[in-house]
Structures are given as structure tokens and as C-alpha cells.
C-alpha positions as CSV (number, residue, x, y, z in Angstrom):
1,X,115.0,77.6,97.6
2,X,112.6,78.9,95.5
3,X,113.6,79.1,91.8
4,X,113.0,82.4,89.9
5,X,110.9,82.3,86.9
6,X,112.1,83.7,83.5
7,X,108.7,84.7,82.5
8,X,107.6,88.0,82.1
9,X,106.5,89.9,85.6
10,X,102.9,90.0,86.3
11,X,101.7,93.7,85.9
12,X,99.0,94.8,88.1
13,X,97.8,98.1,89.4
14,X,95.7,99.3,92.3
15,X,94.8,102.3,94.6
16,X,94.9,103.4,98.3
17,X,91.2,104.5,98.1
18,X,90.4,107.3,100.7
19,X,87.7,109.6,101.5
20,X,86.8,112.2,104.2
21,X,85.1,110.5,107.4
22,X,81.5,111.5,107.4
23,X,81.8,111.6,111.3
24,X,84.8,113.8,112.0
25,X,86.2,114.8,108.7
26,X,89.3,112.8,109.2
27,X,90.7,110.5,106.6
28,X,89.5,106.9,106.1
29,X,90.8,104.3,104.0
30,X,89.2,101.5,102.2
31,X,90.4,98.0,102.4
32,X,89.1,94.9,100.9
33,X,89.0,91.3,102.2
34,X,89.5,88.7,99.4
35,X,88.3,85.2,100.6
36,X,90.3,83.4,98.4
37,X,93.5,84.6,100.1
38,X,91.7,85.3,103.3
39,X,93.7,88.6,103.3
40,X,92.9,92.3,103.8
41,X,94.6,94.6,101.0
42,X,94.2,97.6,98.9
43,X,92.2,97.2,95.8
44,X,94.3,95.9,93.0
45,X,94.6,93.7,89.9
46,X,96.2,92.3,87.0
47,X,96.3,94.5,84.0
48,X,94.5,93.5,80.8
49,X,96.1,93.1,77.6
50,X,97.4,96.6,76.5
51,X,95.3,98.1,79.3
52,X,97.2,101.3,80.7
53,X,98.2,101.0,84.4
54,X,96.0,104.1,85.3
55,X,93.1,102.7,83.8
56,X,93.7,99.3,85.3
57,X,93.6,100.8,88.7
58,X,90.3,102.4,88.2
59,X,88.9,99.5,86.8
60,X,90.2,97.3,89.7
61,X,88.9,99.8,92.4
62,X,85.5,99.9,90.7
63,X,85.3,96.1,90.4
64,X,86.3,95.5,94.0
65,X,84.9,98.3,95.8
66,X,81.9,99.5,93.9
67,X,83.5,102.9,94.1
68,X,84.3,105.5,91.3
69,X,87.4,107.5,92.2
70,X,89.6,110.0,90.9
71,X,93.3,108.9,90.8
72,X,95.5,111.4,92.5
73,X,99.5,111.2,92.9
74,X,101.2,107.9,92.2
75,X,102.3,106.1,95.2
76,X,105.2,103.7,95.5
77,X,105.2,100.4,93.5
78,X,105.3,97.1,95.3
79,X,107.6,94.1,94.0
80,X,107.1,90.6,95.2
81,X,107.1,87.1,94.0
82,X,103.7,85.0,93.3
83,X,104.9,81.3,92.8
84,X,108.3,82.2,92.2
85,X,107.4,84.8,89.4
86,X,107.9,88.5,90.1
87,X,105.0,90.7,90.3
88,X,105.1,94.6,90.0
89,X,102.1,96.7,91.1
90,X,101.7,100.4,90.3
91,X,99.4,102.2,93.1
92,X,97.9,105.7,93.2
93,X,96.3,107.6,95.9
94,X,92.5,107.6,94.9
95,X,89.8,109.7,96.3
96,X,86.4,107.8,96.6
97,X,83.5,109.7,94.7
98,X,80.5,107.9,94.5
99,X,79.6,104.2,94.6
100,X,78.6,101.6,97.0
101,X,79.7,98.2,97.9
102,X,78.5,94.7,96.8
103,X,80.1,91.6,97.6
104,X,81.4,90.0,94.4
105,X,83.4,86.9,93.5
106,X,86.9,88.5,94.5
107,X,86.0,90.5,97.5
108,X,83.5,89.6,100.2
109,X,83.9,92.7,102.5
110,X,84.9,96.3,102.4
111,X,86.0,98.4,105.5
112,X,86.5,102.1,105.7
113,X,89.2,102.8,108.7
114,X,91.2,105.5,110.1
115,X,94.9,105.1,108.8
116,X,96.1,103.7,112.1
117,X,93.6,101.0,112.1
118,X,93.9,100.4,108.3
119,X,97.7,99.9,108.8
120,X,97.4,97.3,111.4
121,X,94.3,95.6,109.5
122,X,96.6,95.1,106.6
123,X,97.7,91.6,106.3
124,X,101.0,92.1,104.3
125,X,103.8,94.1,105.5
126,X,104.6,95.3,102.1
127,X,101.0,97.2,101.9
128,X,101.6,99.1,104.9
129,X,103.9,101.9,103.7
130,X,101.5,102.6,101.2
131,X,99.3,104.2,103.9
132,X,102.2,106.4,105.2
133,X,102.7,107.1,101.3
134,X,98.9,108.2,101.0
135,X,99.3,110.5,104.1
136,X,102.5,112.2,103.0
137,X,100.6,112.9,99.8
138,X,97.5,114.2,101.3
139,X,99.7,116.7,103.6
140,X,101.1,118.3,100.5
141,X,97.8,118.6,98.5
142,X,94.7,118.4,100.5
């Protein structure tokens, strides 16, 4: 049985990055592939010392996807263990504004997918409800 750490939780922030499809005006969601973990996920990362969560979400989206974005509604947070240490990730809906992807040390691929395909491509079950939360949020305001 894994022993829980008494250390402070890892704090991180990210976003479910979306845009209108240039083809059919439906919604597309950006997913990033991280070769270190060989997984597909939403852009996210650890907060720097003293950094506000929303600022970290904007920074991480830019670093991992090359996209500037506008943060929208908060989405559910994710809680899980990393090597026995709790991790808390705050998420927002984020509309892509401008930018272009370039492979970097953390992310080697980015895909834009319709919601059902994005949900299926996500590696971790904990990330799938964020797609539904984004869609619920957009139905109320877009």
C-alpha cells in the first residue's frame, strides 16, 4: 500500500483549450502529447512560487501549445497522487485566440479534435469529465 506523503500538495493549473472548427464551426479541443509520460492530456503544469493559479494556467497553455487564450469559466479541479504526494490541478475553459504550435521539451504533438474524439484520446480517466464540463459551460454562454 502506498504511503501518503505529509508534504504540501503539488499545486498546478491548466485549461481545456477550445476553438471553433475552421471547417464546420463546431467545437474542437486541443490535446497535448507529453513524450515523458507518453500520454495525451489537457495543457497544465505546476505553479511557480507565488504565481496565481489563473496566471499559471495562461502560462502553461502558451508554453505547451503556443497559443494565447482567454480564460473563461472555472472547470472542476482534479485531485490525484503523484508518487504518493497529493496533486491539485485547477482548470479553466480557455478559448484559443492566436498562436501556433511548435514542438518543445515537454510536448511533442498537439491535436485539435471534436469533443467525442478528444474524450476518447485522453489517456487518464480523470481528464474526461473536463470535456463534459467545458461543453456544459459553453452551452450556457456561447
